[in-house]
HTML snippet that shows the backbone in 3Dmol.js (N, CA, C, O; Angstrom):
<script src="https://3Dmol.org/build/3Dmol-min.js"></script>
<div id="view" style="width:600px;height:400px;position:relative"></div>
<script>
const pdb = `
ATOM      1  N   MET A   1      33.044   9.815 -23.079  1.00  0.00           N
ATOM      2  CA  MET A   1      32.080   9.358 -22.001  1.00  0.00           C
ATOM      3  C   MET A   1      31.015  10.738 -21.417  1.00  0.00           C
ATOM      4  O   MET A   1      30.417  10.891 -20.352  1.00  0.00           O
ATOM      5  N   ASP A   2      31.117  11.589 -22.637  1.00  0.00           N
ATOM      6  CA  ASP A   2      29.639  12.356 -22.532  1.00  0.00           C
ATOM      7  C   ASP A   2      28.922  11.961 -23.584  1.00  0.00           C
ATOM      8  O   ASP A   2      28.686  12.770 -24.482  1.00  0.00           O
ATOM      9  N   TYR A   3      28.447  10.631 -23.647  1.00  0.00           N
ATOM     10  CA  TYR A   3      27.792  10.100 -24.042  1.00  0.00           C
ATOM     11  C   TYR A   3      26.869   9.155 -23.398  1.00  0.00           C
ATOM     12  O   TYR A   3      25.776   8.763 -23.809  1.00  0.00           O
ATOM     13  N   PHE A   4      27.620   8.799 -22.109  1.00  0.00           N
ATOM     14  CA  PHE A   4      27.716   7.760 -21.268  1.00  0.00           C
ATOM     15  C   PHE A   4      26.986   9.243 -20.329  1.00  0.00           C
ATOM     16  O   PHE A   4      25.998   9.521 -21.009  1.00  0.00           O
ATOM     17  N   TRP A   5      27.014   9.775 -19.698  1.00  0.00           N
ATOM     18  CA  TRP A   5      26.833  11.011 -19.055  1.00  0.00           C
ATOM     19  C   TRP A   5      25.242  11.873 -19.697  1.00  0.00           C
ATOM     20  O   TRP A   5      24.379  12.368 -18.972  1.00  0.00           O
ATOM     21  N   SER A   6      25.237  11.854 -20.543  1.00  0.00           N
ATOM     22  CA  SER A   6      23.284  12.112 -21.655  1.00  0.00           C
ATOM     23  C   SER A   6      22.080  10.675 -21.371  1.00  0.00           C
ATOM     24  O   SER A   6      20.856  10.805 -21.401  1.00  0.00           O
ATOM     25  N   ILE A   7      23.068   8.937 -21.017  1.00  0.00           N
ATOM     26  CA  ILE A   7      22.621   8.304 -21.002  1.00  0.00           C
ATOM     27  C   ILE A   7      22.030   8.756 -20.009  1.00  0.00           C
ATOM     28  O   ILE A   7      21.091   9.546 -20.107  1.00  0.00           O
ATOM     29  N   VAL A   8      22.553   8.262 -18.759  1.00  0.00           N
ATOM     30  CA  VAL A   8      22.338   8.408 -17.486  1.00  0.00           C
ATOM     31  C   VAL A   8      21.419  10.049 -17.067  1.00  0.00           C
ATOM     32  O   VAL A   8      20.458   9.942 -16.305  1.00  0.00           O
ATOM     33  N   GLY A   9      21.694  11.104 -17.466  1.00  0.00           N
ATOM     34  CA  GLY A   9      21.335  12.285 -17.491  1.00  0.00           C
ATOM     35  C   GLY A   9      19.040  12.246 -18.366  1.00  0.00           C
ATOM     36  O   GLY A   9      18.046  12.960 -18.230  1.00  0.00           O
ATOM     37  N   ALA A  10      19.358  11.078 -19.069  1.00  0.00           N
ATOM     38  CA  ALA A  10      18.072  10.684 -19.461  1.00  0.00           C
ATOM     39  C   ALA A  10      17.486   9.667 -18.959  1.00  0.00           C
ATOM     40  O   ALA A  10      16.465   9.383 -19.585  1.00  0.00           O
ATOM     41  N   ILE A  11      17.777   8.769 -17.793  1.00  0.00           N
ATOM     42  CA  ILE A  11      17.134   7.965 -17.584  1.00  0.00           C
ATOM     43  C   ILE A  11      16.934   8.530 -15.847  1.00  0.00           C
ATOM     44  O   ILE A  11      15.896   8.153 -15.304  1.00  0.00           O
ATOM     45  N   ILE A  12      17.790   9.305 -15.108  1.00  0.00           N
ATOM     46  CA  ILE A  12      17.108   9.974 -13.982  1.00  0.00           C
ATOM     47  C   ILE A  12      16.515  10.707 -14.991  1.00  0.00           C
ATOM     48  O   ILE A  12      15.590   9.940 -15.261  1.00  0.00           O
ATOM     49  N   GLY A  13      16.354  11.873 -15.924  1.00  0.00           N
ATOM     50  CA  GLY A  13      15.150  12.215 -16.300  1.00  0.00           C
ATOM     51  C   GLY A  13      13.409  11.388 -16.653  1.00  0.00           C
ATOM     52  O   GLY A  13      12.268  11.794 -16.873  1.00  0.00           O
ATOM     53  N   VAL A  14      13.906  10.434 -16.567  1.00  0.00           N
ATOM     54  CA  VAL A  14      12.942   9.491 -16.636  1.00  0.00           C
ATOM     55  C   VAL A  14      12.712   9.202 -15.554  1.00  0.00           C
ATOM     56  O   VAL A  14      11.529   8.871 -15.483  1.00  0.00           O
ATOM     57  N   ILE A  15      13.522   9.095 -14.019  1.00  0.00           N
ATOM     58  CA  ILE A  15      12.263   8.207 -13.202  1.00  0.00           C
ATOM     59  C   ILE A  15      11.931  10.493 -12.468  1.00  0.00           C
ATOM     60  O   ILE A  15      10.765  10.832 -12.670  1.00  0.00           O
ATOM     61  N   ILE A  16      12.415  11.116 -12.108  1.00  0.00           N
ATOM     62  CA  ILE A  16      12.166  12.151 -11.686  1.00  0.00           C
ATOM     63  C   ILE A  16      11.638  12.596 -12.453  1.00  0.00           C
ATOM     64  O   ILE A  16      11.815  13.802 -12.280  1.00  0.00           O
ATOM     65  N   PHE A  17      10.480  12.333 -14.057  1.00  0.00           N
ATOM     66  CA  PHE A  17       9.049  13.137 -14.622  1.00  0.00           C
ATOM     67  C   PHE A  17       8.559  12.335 -14.756  1.00  0.00           C
ATOM     68  O   PHE A  17       7.479  12.904 -14.599  1.00  0.00           O
ATOM     69  N   TRP A  18       8.081  10.638 -15.064  1.00  0.00           N
ATOM     70  CA  TRP A  18       7.260   9.853 -15.206  1.00  0.00           C
ATOM     71  C   TRP A  18       7.081   8.714 -14.186  1.00  0.00           C
ATOM     72  O   TRP A  18       5.970   8.183 -14.181  1.00  0.00           O
ATOM     73  N   VAL A  19       8.104   8.210 -13.231  1.00  0.00           N
ATOM     74  CA  VAL A  19       7.772   7.175 -12.628  1.00  0.00           C
ATOM     75  C   VAL A  19       7.213   7.838 -10.936  1.00  0.00           C
ATOM     76  O   VAL A  19       6.522   7.216 -10.129  1.00  0.00           O
ATOM     77  N   VAL A  20       7.953   9.713 -10.714  1.00  0.00           N
ATOM     78  CA  VAL A  20       7.470   9.847  -9.370  1.00  0.00           C
ATOM     79  C   VAL A  20       6.359  10.041  -9.039  1.00  0.00           C
ATOM     80  O   VAL A  20       5.704   9.396  -8.221  1.00  0.00           O
ATOM     81  N   PRO A  21       5.978  11.155  -9.784  1.00  0.00           N
ATOM     82  CA  PRO A  21       4.272  10.680  -9.685  1.00  0.00           C
ATOM     83  C   PRO A  21       3.534   9.497 -10.031  1.00  0.00           C
ATOM     84  O   PRO A  21       2.703   9.313  -9.142  1.00  0.00           O
ATOM     85  N   ILE A  22       3.482   8.893 -10.636  1.00  0.00           N
ATOM     86  CA  ILE A  22       2.790   7.375 -10.484  1.00  0.00           C
ATOM     87  C   ILE A  22       3.532   7.320  -9.133  1.00  0.00           C
ATOM     88  O   ILE A  22       2.800   7.915  -8.342  1.00  0.00           O
ATOM     89  N   TRP A  23       4.640   6.889  -8.492  1.00  0.00           N
ATOM     90  CA  TRP A  23       3.902   6.728  -7.485  1.00  0.00           C
ATOM     91  C   TRP A  23       4.304   7.056  -5.638  1.00  0.00           C
ATOM     92  O   TRP A  23       4.410   6.450  -4.572  1.00  0.00           O
ATOM     93  N   LEU A  24       4.462   9.075  -6.485  1.00  0.00           N
ATOM     94  CA  LEU A  24       3.437   9.427  -5.463  1.00  0.00           C
ATOM     95  C   LEU A  24       2.301   9.600  -5.412  1.00  0.00           C
ATOM     96  O   LEU A  24       1.802  10.093  -4.400  1.00  0.00           O
ATOM     97  N   GLY A  25       1.216   9.086  -6.976  1.00  0.00           N
ATOM     98  CA  GLY A  25      -0.127   8.991  -6.203  1.00  0.00           C
ATOM     99  C   GLY A  25      -0.652   7.746  -6.121  1.00  0.00           C
ATOM    100  O   GLY A  25      -1.848   7.531  -5.923  1.00  0.00           O
ATOM    101  N   ILE A  26       0.605   6.484  -6.335  1.00  0.00           N
ATOM    102  CA  ILE A  26      -0.329   5.518  -5.617  1.00  0.00           C
ATOM    103  C   ILE A  26      -0.358   5.391  -3.962  1.00  0.00           C
ATOM    104  O   ILE A  26      -1.296   4.823  -3.402  1.00  0.00           O
ATOM    105  N   ARG A  27       0.622   5.903  -3.317  1.00  0.00           N
ATOM    106  CA  ARG A  27       0.936   5.993  -1.733  1.00  0.00           C
ATOM    107  C   ARG A  27      -0.265   7.571  -1.744  1.00  0.00           C
ATOM    108  O   ARG A  27      -1.245   7.062  -1.199  1.00  0.00           O
ATOM    109  N   ILE A  28      -0.487   8.378  -1.905  1.00  0.00           N
ATOM    110  CA  ILE A  28      -1.563   8.457  -1.982  1.00  0.00           C
ATOM    111  C   ILE A  28      -2.413   8.065  -2.364  1.00  0.00           C
ATOM    112  O   ILE A  28      -3.124   8.976  -1.940  1.00  0.00           O
ATOM    113  N   ALA A  29      -3.388   7.161  -3.076  1.00  0.00           N
ATOM    114  CA  ALA A  29      -4.291   6.754  -3.046  1.00  0.00           C
ATOM    115  C   ALA A  29      -4.670   6.033  -1.880  1.00  0.00           C
ATOM    116  O   ALA A  29      -5.793   6.094  -1.379  1.00  0.00           O
ATOM    117  N   HIS A  30      -3.537   5.213  -1.368  1.00  0.00           N
ATOM    118  CA  HIS A  30      -3.397   4.499  -0.279  1.00  0.00           C
ATOM    119  C   HIS A  30      -4.150   5.316   0.791  1.00  0.00           C
ATOM    120  O   HIS A  30      -5.132   4.810   1.335  1.00  0.00           O
ATOM    121  N   LYS A  31      -3.721   6.597   1.128  1.00  0.00           N
ATOM    122  CA  LYS A  31      -3.404   6.738   2.443  1.00  0.00           C
ATOM    123  C   LYS A  31      -5.451   7.694   1.975  1.00  0.00           C
ATOM    124  O   LYS A  31      -6.449   7.512   2.672  1.00  0.00           O
ATOM    125  N   ARG A  32      -5.424   8.220   1.212  1.00  0.00           N
ATOM    126  CA  ARG A  32      -7.367   7.797   1.361  1.00  0.00           C
ATOM    127  C   ARG A  32      -9.044   7.093   1.288  1.00  0.00           C
ATOM    128  O   ARG A  32     -10.245   7.339   1.403  1.00  0.00           O
ATOM    129  N   ASN A  33      -7.964   5.991   0.989  1.00  0.00           N
ATOM    130  CA  ASN A  33      -8.854   4.108   0.650  1.00  0.00           C
ATOM    131  C   ASN A  33      -8.991   4.673  -0.910  1.00  0.00           C
ATOM    132  O   ASN A  33      -9.708   4.021  -1.669  1.00  0.00           O
ATOM    133  N   ARG A  34      -8.439   5.660  -1.324  1.00  0.00           N
ATOM    134  CA  ARG A  34      -8.878   4.974  -3.493  1.00  0.00           C
ATOM    135  C   ARG A  34      -8.071   4.350  -4.448  1.00  0.00           C
ATOM    136  O   ARG A  34      -6.849   4.369  -4.594  1.00  0.00           O
ATOM    137  N   SER A  35      -9.192   3.648  -5.240  1.00  0.00           N
ATOM    138  CA  SER A  35      -8.313   2.693  -6.085  1.00  0.00           C
ATOM    139  C   SER A  35      -6.844   3.330  -7.207  1.00  0.00           C
ATOM    140  O   SER A  35      -6.814   3.849  -8.322  1.00  0.00           O
ATOM    141  N   ALA A  36      -5.625   2.887  -6.043  1.00  0.00           N
ATOM    142  CA  ALA A  36      -4.410   2.957  -7.334  1.00  0.00           C
ATOM    143  C   ALA A  36      -4.601   2.892  -8.533  1.00  0.00           C
ATOM    144  O   ALA A  36      -4.140   3.934  -8.998  1.00  0.00           O
ATOM    145  N   LEU A  37      -5.002   2.296  -9.310  1.00  0.00           N
ATOM    146  CA  LEU A  37      -5.360   1.762 -10.143  1.00  0.00           C
ATOM    147  C   LEU A  37      -5.596   2.787 -10.981  1.00  0.00           C
ATOM    148  O   LEU A  37      -5.598   2.611 -12.199  1.00  0.00           O
ATOM    149  N   TRP A  38      -5.871   4.247 -10.294  1.00  0.00           N
ATOM    150  CA  TRP A  38      -5.778   5.422 -11.817  1.00  0.00           C
ATOM    151  C   TRP A  38      -4.965   6.285 -11.727  1.00  0.00           C
ATOM    152  O   TRP A  38      -5.043   7.476 -12.028  1.00  0.00           O
ATOM    153  N   MET A  39      -3.827   5.468 -11.137  1.00  0.00           N
ATOM    154  CA  MET A  39      -2.268   5.820 -12.000  1.00  0.00           C
ATOM    155  C   MET A  39      -2.005   5.132 -13.681  1.00  0.00           C
ATOM    156  O   MET A  39      -1.265   5.562 -14.566  1.00  0.00           O
ATOM    157  N   TRP A  40      -3.283   3.442 -13.688  1.00  0.00           N
ATOM    158  CA  TRP A  40      -2.566   3.842 -14.967  1.00  0.00           C
ATOM    159  C   TRP A  40      -2.243   5.001 -16.008  1.00  0.00           C
ATOM    160  O   TRP A  40      -1.279   5.075 -16.770  1.00  0.00           O
ATOM    161  N   PHE A  41      -3.498   6.050 -15.808  1.00  0.00           N
ATOM    162  CA  PHE A  41      -3.013   7.274 -16.889  1.00  0.00           C
ATOM    163  C   PHE A  41      -0.955   7.739 -16.512  1.00  0.00           C
ATOM    164  O   PHE A  41       0.062   8.179 -17.047  1.00  0.00           O
ATOM    165  N   GLY A  42      -1.366   7.347 -15.562  1.00  0.00           N
ATOM    166  CA  GLY A  42       0.953   7.291 -15.555  1.00  0.00           C
ATOM    167  C   GLY A  42       1.331   7.164 -17.161  1.00  0.00           C
ATOM    168  O   GLY A  42       1.738   8.020 -17.947  1.00  0.00           O
ATOM    169  N   VAL A  43       0.964   5.410 -17.385  1.00  0.00           N
ATOM    170  CA  VAL A  43       1.211   5.172 -18.371  1.00  0.00           C
ATOM    171  C   VAL A  43       1.913   6.452 -19.976  1.00  0.00           C
ATOM    172  O   VAL A  43       2.619   6.037 -20.894  1.00  0.00           O
ATOM    173  N   HIS A  44       1.278   8.368 -19.780  1.00  0.00           N
ATOM    174  CA  HIS A  44       1.996   9.458 -20.469  1.00  0.00           C
ATOM    175  C   HIS A  44       2.129  10.112 -19.177  1.00  0.00           C
ATOM    176  O   HIS A  44       1.334  10.106 -18.237  1.00  0.00           O
ATOM    177  N   PRO A  45       3.674  10.882 -19.322  1.00  0.00           N
ATOM    178  CA  PRO A  45       4.265  11.231 -18.818  1.00  0.00           C
ATOM    179  C   PRO A  45       3.664  12.149 -18.314  1.00  0.00           C
ATOM    180  O   PRO A  45       3.931  12.470 -17.156  1.00  0.00           O
ATOM    181  N   LEU A  46       2.648  12.849 -19.077  1.00  0.00           N
ATOM    182  CA  LEU A  46       1.512  14.186 -18.793  1.00  0.00           C
ATOM    183  C   LEU A  46       0.732  13.260 -17.454  1.00  0.00           C
ATOM    184  O   LEU A  46       0.852  13.522 -16.257  1.00  0.00           O
ATOM    185  N   GLY A  47       0.266  12.610 -17.802  1.00  0.00           N
ATOM    186  CA  GLY A  47      -1.469  11.640 -17.425  1.00  0.00           C
ATOM    187  C   GLY A  47      -0.260  11.671 -15.482  1.00  0.00           C
ATOM    188  O   GLY A  47      -0.224  12.681 -14.779  1.00  0.00           O
ATOM    189  N   GLY A  48       0.357  10.596 -15.188  1.00  0.00           N
ATOM    190  CA  GLY A  48       0.523  10.418 -14.007  1.00  0.00           C
ATOM    191  C   GLY A  48       0.792  11.865 -13.283  1.00  0.00           C
ATOM    192  O   GLY A  48       1.047  11.858 -12.078  1.00  0.00           O
ATOM    193  N   TRP A  49       0.736  13.159 -14.029  1.00  0.00           N
ATOM    194  CA  TRP A  49       1.233  14.127 -12.699  1.00  0.00           C
ATOM    195  C   TRP A  49      -0.276  15.481 -13.130  1.00  0.00           C
ATOM    196  O   TRP A  49      -0.490  16.678 -12.937  1.00  0.00           O
ATOM    197  N   ILE A  50      -1.088  14.101 -13.895  1.00  0.00           N
ATOM    198  CA  ILE A  50      -3.011  15.167 -13.949  1.00  0.00           C
ATOM    199  C   ILE A  50      -3.493  14.548 -12.656  1.00  0.00           C
ATOM    200  O   ILE A  50      -4.113  14.988 -11.688  1.00  0.00           O
ATOM    201  N   THR A  51      -2.806  12.945 -13.103  1.00  0.00           N
ATOM    202  CA  THR A  51      -3.370  11.905 -12.179  1.00  0.00           C
ATOM    203  C   THR A  51      -3.031  12.247 -10.374  1.00  0.00           C
ATOM    204  O   THR A  51      -3.813  12.218  -9.424  1.00  0.00           O
ATOM    205  N   TYR A  52      -2.165  12.432 -10.401  1.00  0.00           N
ATOM    206  CA  TYR A  52      -1.844  12.143  -8.941  1.00  0.00           C
ATOM    207  C   TYR A  52      -2.043  13.255  -8.327  1.00  0.00           C
ATOM    208  O   TYR A  52      -1.909  13.173  -7.106  1.00  0.00           O
ATOM    209  N   ALA A  53      -2.512  14.994  -9.031  1.00  0.00           N
ATOM    210  CA  ALA A  53      -3.130  16.048  -8.747  1.00  0.00           C
ATOM    211  C   ALA A  53      -4.817  15.793  -8.279  1.00  0.00           C
ATOM    212  O   ALA A  53      -5.493  16.227  -7.347  1.00  0.00           O
ATOM    213  N   VAL A  54      -5.145  14.721  -9.607  1.00  0.00           N
ATOM    214  CA  VAL A  54      -6.876  14.730  -9.139  1.00  0.00           C
ATOM    215  C   VAL A  54      -7.111  14.307  -7.718  1.00  0.00           C
ATOM    216  O   VAL A  54      -7.761  14.766  -6.779  1.00  0.00           O
ATOM    217  N   LEU A  55      -6.227  13.103  -7.936  1.00  0.00           N
ATOM    218  CA  LEU A  55      -6.339  12.253  -6.332  1.00  0.00           C
ATOM    219  C   LEU A  55      -5.977  12.749  -5.072  1.00  0.00           C
ATOM    220  O   LEU A  55      -6.355  12.111  -4.089  1.00  0.00           O
ATOM    221  N   ALA A  56      -5.061  14.165  -4.857  1.00  0.00           N
ATOM    222  CA  ALA A  56      -4.310  14.924  -3.707  1.00  0.00           C
ATOM    223  C   ALA A  56      -5.869  15.545  -4.182  1.00  0.00           C
ATOM    224  O   ALA A  56      -5.872  16.512  -3.420  1.00  0.00           O
ATOM    225  N   CYS A  57      -7.073  15.637  -4.857  1.00  0.00           N
ATOM    226  CA  CYS A  57      -7.727  16.689  -4.550  1.00  0.00           C
ATOM    227  C   CYS A  57      -9.404  16.445  -3.605  1.00  0.00           C
ATOM    228  O   CYS A  57     -10.132  17.152  -2.909  1.00  0.00           O
ATOM    229  N   LEU A  58      -9.401  14.490  -4.296  1.00  0.00           N
ATOM    230  CA  LEU A  58     -10.519  13.639  -3.900  1.00  0.00           C
ATOM    231  C   LEU A  58     -10.734  13.463  -2.593  1.00  0.00           C
ATOM    232  O   LEU A  58     -10.038  12.497  -2.279  1.00  0.00           O
ATOM    233  N   PRO A  59     -11.717  14.133  -0.997  1.00  0.00           N
ATOM    234  CA  PRO A  59     -11.853  13.628   0.096  1.00  0.00           C
ATOM    235  C   PRO A  59     -11.773  12.202   0.293  1.00  0.00           C
ATOM    236  O   PRO A  59     -12.620  11.632  -0.395  1.00  0.00           O
ATOM    237  N   THR A  60     -10.957  11.300   1.084  1.00  0.00           N
ATOM    238  CA  THR A  60     -10.559  10.990   1.543  1.00  0.00           C
ATOM    239  C   THR A  60     -12.227   9.172   2.150  1.00  0.00           C
ATOM    240  O   THR A  60     -13.309   9.130   2.735  1.00  0.00           O
ATOM    241  N   LEU A  61     -11.716   8.633   1.780  1.00  0.00           N
ATOM    242  CA  LEU A  61     -13.656   7.852   1.990  1.00  0.00           C
ATOM    243  C   LEU A  61     -12.266   6.420   2.947  1.00  0.00           C
ATOM    244  O   LEU A  61     -11.088   6.065   2.957  1.00  0.00           O
ATOM    245  N   LYS A  62     -13.903   6.097   3.695  1.00  0.00           N
ATOM    246  CA  LYS A  62     -13.920   5.267   4.348  1.00  0.00           C
ATOM    247  C   LYS A  62     -15.369   4.517   4.033  1.00  0.00           C
ATOM    248  O   LYS A  62     -16.439   5.027   3.702  1.00  0.00           O
ATOM    249  N   ASN A  63     -14.880   2.544   4.342  1.00  0.00           N
ATOM    250  CA  ASN A  63     -14.882   1.905   4.385  1.00  0.00           C
ATOM    251  C   ASN A  63     -16.737   1.165   4.961  1.00  0.00           C
ATOM    252  O   ASN A  63     -16.371   0.027   5.256  1.00  0.00           O
ATOM    253  N   CYS A  64     -17.863   1.173   5.166  1.00  0.00           N
ATOM    254  CA  CYS A  64     -18.986   0.998   5.294  1.00  0.00           C
ATOM    255  C   CYS A  64     -18.610  -0.599   6.361  1.00  0.00           C
ATOM    256  O   CYS A  64     -18.170  -1.601   5.796  1.00  0.00           O
ATOM    257  N   PRO A  65     -18.831  -0.586   7.670  1.00  0.00           N
ATOM    258  CA  PRO A  65     -19.048  -1.792   8.169  1.00  0.00           C
ATOM    259  C   PRO A  65     -20.241  -2.997   7.962  1.00  0.00           C
ATOM    260  O   PRO A  65     -19.996  -4.169   8.246  1.00  0.00           O
ATOM    261  N   GLN A  66     -21.280  -2.651   7.543  1.00  0.00           N
ATOM    262  CA  GLN A  66     -22.277  -3.822   7.456  1.00  0.00           C
ATOM    263  C   GLN A  66     -22.103  -3.673   6.334  1.00  0.00           C
ATOM    264  O   GLN A  66     -21.579  -4.741   6.017  1.00  0.00           O
ATOM    265  N   CYS A  67     -22.205  -2.773   5.000  1.00  0.00           N
ATOM    266  CA  CYS A  67     -22.208  -3.800   3.624  1.00  0.00           C
ATOM    267  C   CYS A  67     -20.046  -3.580   2.820  1.00  0.00           C
ATOM    268  O   CYS A  67     -19.300  -4.254   2.110  1.00  0.00           O
ATOM    269  N   ALA A  68     -19.996  -2.630   3.348  1.00  0.00           N
ATOM    270  CA  ALA A  68     -18.481  -2.583   2.552  1.00  0.00           C
ATOM    271  C   ALA A  68     -18.337  -2.085   1.487  1.00  0.00           C
ATOM    272  O   ALA A  68     -17.844  -2.562   0.464  1.00  0.00           O
ATOM    273  N   GLU A  69     -18.950  -0.670   1.769  1.00  0.00           N
ATOM    274  CA  GLU A  69     -18.808   0.210   0.243  1.00  0.00           C
ATOM    275  C   GLU A  69     -17.664   1.487   0.310  1.00  0.00           C
ATOM    276  O   GLU A  69     -17.164   2.187   1.189  1.00  0.00           O
ATOM    277  N   LYS A  70     -17.587   1.370  -0.903  1.00  0.00           N
ATOM    278  CA  LYS A  70     -17.109   3.902   0.236  1.00  0.00           C
ATOM    279  C   LYS A  70     -17.329   4.259  -0.021  1.00  0.00           C
ATOM    280  O   LYS A  70     -17.358   4.569  -1.212  1.00  0.00           O
ATOM    281  N   VAL A  71     -17.776   4.653   0.917  1.00  0.00           N
ATOM    282  CA  VAL A  71     -18.459   5.627   1.420  1.00  0.00           C
ATOM    283  C   VAL A  71     -17.507   7.430   1.844  1.00  0.00           C
ATOM    284  O   VAL A  71     -16.434   7.387   2.447  1.00  0.00           O
ATOM    285  N   LYS A  72     -17.923   8.359   1.554  1.00  0.00           N
ATOM    286  CA  LYS A  72     -17.165   9.219   2.021  1.00  0.00           C
ATOM    287  C   LYS A  72     -16.873   9.737   3.532  1.00  0.00           C
ATOM    288  O   LYS A  72     -17.823   9.561   4.295  1.00  0.00           O
ATOM    289  N   GLU A  73     -15.441  10.492   4.229  1.00  0.00           N
ATOM    290  CA  GLU A  73     -14.683  10.053   5.312  1.00  0.00           C
ATOM    291  C   GLU A  73     -16.341  10.574   6.817  1.00  0.00           C
ATOM    292  O   GLU A  73     -16.826  10.084   7.838  1.00  0.00           O
ATOM    293  N   ASN A  74     -16.552  11.938   5.834  1.00  0.00           N
ATOM    294  CA  ASN A  74     -17.746  12.362   7.287  1.00  0.00           C
ATOM    295  C   ASN A  74     -19.948  12.194   7.590  1.00  0.00           C
ATOM    296  O   ASN A  74     -20.756  12.749   8.334  1.00  0.00           O
ATOM    297  N   ALA A  75     -20.029  10.997   6.380  1.00  0.00           N
ATOM    298  CA  ALA A  75     -21.314  10.648   5.828  1.00  0.00           C
ATOM    299  C   ALA A  75     -21.410   9.799   7.398  1.00  0.00           C
ATOM    300  O   ALA A  75     -20.734   8.923   7.936  1.00  0.00           O
ATOM    301  N   LYS A  76     -22.722  10.643   7.803  1.00  0.00           N
ATOM    302  CA  LYS A  76     -24.003   9.939   9.028  1.00  0.00           C
ATOM    303  C   LYS A  76     -24.295   8.345   8.431  1.00  0.00           C
ATOM    304  O   LYS A  76     -24.232   7.309   9.092  1.00  0.00           O
ATOM    305  N   VAL A  77     -24.624   8.477   7.019  1.00  0.00           N
ATOM    306  CA  VAL A  77     -25.548   7.047   7.277  1.00  0.00           C
ATOM    307  C   VAL A  77     -24.546   6.581   5.445  1.00  0.00           C
ATOM    308  O   VAL A  77     -24.022   7.433   4.728  1.00  0.00           O
ATOM    309  N   CYS A  78     -24.571   5.071   5.157  1.00  0.00           N
ATOM    310  CA  CYS A  78     -24.030   4.913   3.833  1.00  0.00           C
ATOM    311  C   CYS A  78     -25.062   4.891   3.083  1.00  0.00           C
ATOM    312  O   CYS A  78     -26.180   4.484   3.398  1.00  0.00           O
ATOM    313  N   HIS A  79     -24.634   5.441   1.800  1.00  0.00           N
ATOM    314  CA  HIS A  79     -26.161   5.434   0.793  1.00  0.00           C
ATOM    315  C   HIS A  79     -26.276   4.424   0.211  1.00  0.00           C
ATOM    316  O   HIS A  79     -27.313   4.306  -0.443  1.00  0.00           O
ATOM    317  N   PHE A  80     -25.609   3.657   0.200  1.00  0.00           N
ATOM    318  CA  PHE A  80     -26.220   2.119   0.398  1.00  0.00           C
ATOM    319  C   PHE A  80     -27.000   1.486   0.501  1.00  0.00           C
ATOM    320  O   PHE A  80     -27.828   1.027  -0.285  1.00  0.00           O
ATOM    321  N   CYS A  81     -26.765   1.356   1.819  1.00  0.00           N
ATOM    322  CA  CYS A  81     -27.765   0.715   2.481  1.00  0.00           C
ATOM    323  C   CYS A  81     -28.484   1.163   3.821  1.00  0.00           C
ATOM    324  O   CYS A  81     -29.276   0.459   4.448  1.00  0.00           O
ATOM    325  N   GLN A  82     -28.100   2.395   4.147  1.00  0.00           N
ATOM    326  CA  GLN A  82     -28.764   3.202   5.116  1.00  0.00           C
ATOM    327  C   GLN A  82     -28.338   2.669   6.891  1.00  0.00           C
ATOM    328  O   GLN A  82     -28.950   2.865   7.941  1.00  0.00           O
ATOM    329  N   HIS A  83     -26.933   1.886   6.584  1.00  0.00           N
ATOM    330  CA  HIS A  83     -26.006   2.002   7.669  1.00  0.00           C
ATOM    331  C   HIS A  83     -25.598   3.563   8.615  1.00  0.00           C
ATOM    332  O   HIS A  83     -24.980   4.612   8.433  1.00  0.00           O
ATOM    333  N   PRO A  84     -26.221   3.032   9.448  1.00  0.00           N
ATOM    334  CA  PRO A  84     -26.094   5.067  10.399  1.00  0.00           C
ATOM    335  C   PRO A  84     -24.343   4.712  10.562  1.00  0.00           C
ATOM    336  O   PRO A  84     -23.957   3.611  10.956  1.00  0.00           O
ATOM    337  N   PHE A  85     -23.445   5.780  10.210  1.00  0.00           N
ATOM    338  CA  PHE A  85     -21.923   5.647  11.531  1.00  0.00           C
ATOM    339  C   PHE A  85     -22.191   6.926  12.654  1.00  0.00           C
ATOM    340  O   PHE A  85     -22.891   7.917  12.862  1.00  0.00           O
ATOM    341  N   ASP A  86     -20.550   5.719  13.459  1.00  0.00           N
ATOM    342  CA  ASP A  86     -21.622   6.271  15.522  1.00  0.00           C
ATOM    343  C   ASP A  86     -21.112   7.802  14.955  1.00  0.00           C
ATOM    344  O   ASP A  86     -20.321   7.904  14.017  1.00  0.00           O
ATOM    345  N   ALA A  87     -21.786   9.158  15.789  1.00  0.00           N
ATOM    346  CA  ALA A  87     -20.889  10.100  15.531  1.00  0.00           C
ATOM    347  C   ALA A  87     -19.600  10.667  16.074  1.00  0.00           C
ATOM    348  O   ALA A  87     -19.048  11.605  15.500  1.00  0.00           O
TER     349      ALA A  87
END
`;
const viewer = $3Dmol.createViewer("view");
viewer.addModel(pdb, "pdb");
viewer.setStyle({}, {cartoon: {color: "spectrum"}});
viewer.zoomTo();
viewer.render();
</script>
């Protein structure tokens, strides 16, 4: 029976330390309009936590209505097409 609980503990450990940062990173990437593909660094267990921390520190992006490129949320002019944003 101890063998069973050690396997259950290992599965719970994998979920907490490997799957959770990937899930959190994908959520924050979508919230900040960033690519969720950065979470491929989560293939390595420590990489998921590092990538999540980096994504949490990056500023939110918005899409330019003219050229559809991503620019910083507080940009006044698109640096790709020079389209001015409303104040």
